[in-house]
Structure formats: C-alpha cells, structure tokens
N, C-alpha and C positions, 0 to 999 in steps of 0.2 A: 542235562538232566538224566533221567533213567532210560532204560531201554523200552522200546515199544513192546506191546503185548506179543508174546510168542518169540521175541528176540532174545538171545542170552544177555545177561546182565554184564556189563563191561566191568573188568576187574581194574580197580584203581590202585594206585601205589599203596605201599605199606602205610598203616595207620596204627598208631599205639604199638609199634613193634620195634624191637631193638635188633632185629635180624636184617641181614643183607638180602638183596634181591635173589640170590642163589640159594637161600634157605627158606623159601616159601612153603616147603613141606612142613615146616615147623609152625605154620600159621593156620588159623581157621579163617574162613571167609565170612565177614559180618557186613551186611548191607553193601557188598561189593567191594569191601576193603579187607586187606589182610591184617589180622591181629594175632600177636603171639598167642599160641594155643595155651601154653603153660600159664601165662599171665591172665588169660581170659577166664580160666577156672580158679587159679590160685588165689588171686588178689580178692575177689569177691568172698571166697571162703575164709580168708584170713580177716577180712572186715567183719564177717559174721561172728567168728570166733572171738574177735577182739571186743566187739560190741557186747556179746553175751558175758564175757569175762568182766568187763567194766560194769555190767549190770548185776554181777554177783552169780551168774549161772556158769559156774566152772567147776572143774575137779578141785580137790583139796590143794591148797597152796603147798602143802608139804610134799605133794607129788611133782611140783614144778622142776626141781633139780634133775629128776629122772626123765620126765616126759619132755621137757624142752630140749633135752640132749638126745634122747633115743628116737622120738618120732621122726625127725628129719634123716635119720641114718639111711633108710631105703632109697630116698631120692638122691642123696649124696653118693651112695654106692653106685646107682645108675649113672650119675654125672661122671664119676671116675671111669666106669666101664665104657661109657660112650666116647669120652674124650680120649681114652687110650686105644680105641678101636676094638674092644673086646666084644661090644654089642652094637647092633645097629639101632638107629632111632626108631622108636615106636610111639605113635601118638597116643595110643590107648595106655600103655604103660606109663608114659609121661604124665597124663592127667591123673591116673590112679595114685601114683607115687606122690604127685604134687599135693593131691587132696589129703594124703596121709600126713604130710608135713604141715599143712595149713593150720591144724589146731595149735601146734606148738608155736608157730610164728604169730598167730593171733593172740594167744595168751601172753607170749613174750612181749608183743607190741603193747598189750594192756599194761603189763608190768611197767614198761618204759613210760607210757603216758601218765601212769600214777606216780612214778618216781624216775625221772630221766637219768638219774645216776645209778640205777639198779644194777648191782654188780653181777647177778645171775644173767640178766639179759645181755649185758655187754661182754660177759665171758663167753657165752654161747655164740654171740655174733662174731667176736674176734676168732674164736676156735674154728668155726665153720668157714670164715673168710679165708683163713690160711689153708684149711683142709681142701676147700674148693678151688683155690688157686693153684694148688700143687699139680694136679693132672694138666692143667692148661700150660703151665711151665714145662712140664715133662714132655708133653706133646710138641711143644714148639722146639725144645732143645733136640728131640729125636727126629723132628721134621716128619712126624706122623701125619699122613694126609687126612 
C-alpha cells in the first residue's frame, strides 16, 4: 500500500513512460510512479485542442497548412539540438515547447478523425517523422553520448 504518515512515498517503477530507468529525469512523479513529463502535458493538451476543433472551435481551416507545419518547429529544433548534444535537457523548456506544438497536433488529429485519408495530416506526419528520425540516426552513427 502507501507509506505511513511522515514516511517518504516509495517510488514505484515507470508507469506510462517510454523512458529507460536511466532517464528518470525526463519523468514527473505522479502518485509515486514516474510518467513521461512531455507526454503528461502534451497529450492532454492535444486532446483538448482536438475536441475543440471537432466541436468547431478552431482557427480558420485555411490557416492549417501554415500552422500545422510551423507550430511544431520549436519542439523539433529542440529535439535536434538535444539529440546532437548542442543543448542539455531542460524540463521547463520541454513542457513549454511541447505545449506550443499541441495545438497543431490536436487540430491535425481532428482532421484525421474527420477524414482518415487527409493529405495535409499525413504529409505533416511523414515529414516530421523523417525530420525527427534524422538526428537520432546521426547521433547513433557518430556515437554521440
């Protein structure tokens, strides 16, 4: 069960986290369990933006090609810089940049739910998948710690 009053709460294994045990600095403690900090903030924000977009509370659809592409740029730039060792991990920066990308992902997800073959959605997903995989491959090939 839980800790007795006055005793520290025991930290249980990772929960809802895709990080390894040596990456616990990237996790928040929720009810004694480690949860990925980015996911903890990002996915609820995405769900809110998606629900709002599905309900019709969204920016003009004509802005989608620009906003779905540009809003994730800061978090992707951070991803590159961190994976290539140019910046150190920062929990605050990670949360802020993730929340900047959430509206684009939420509206994009709404587009997908309304039309699973949406070309804009899949184009953005494919482009960012390649762009985000690149620094991981570069780091691995250069053996950057």
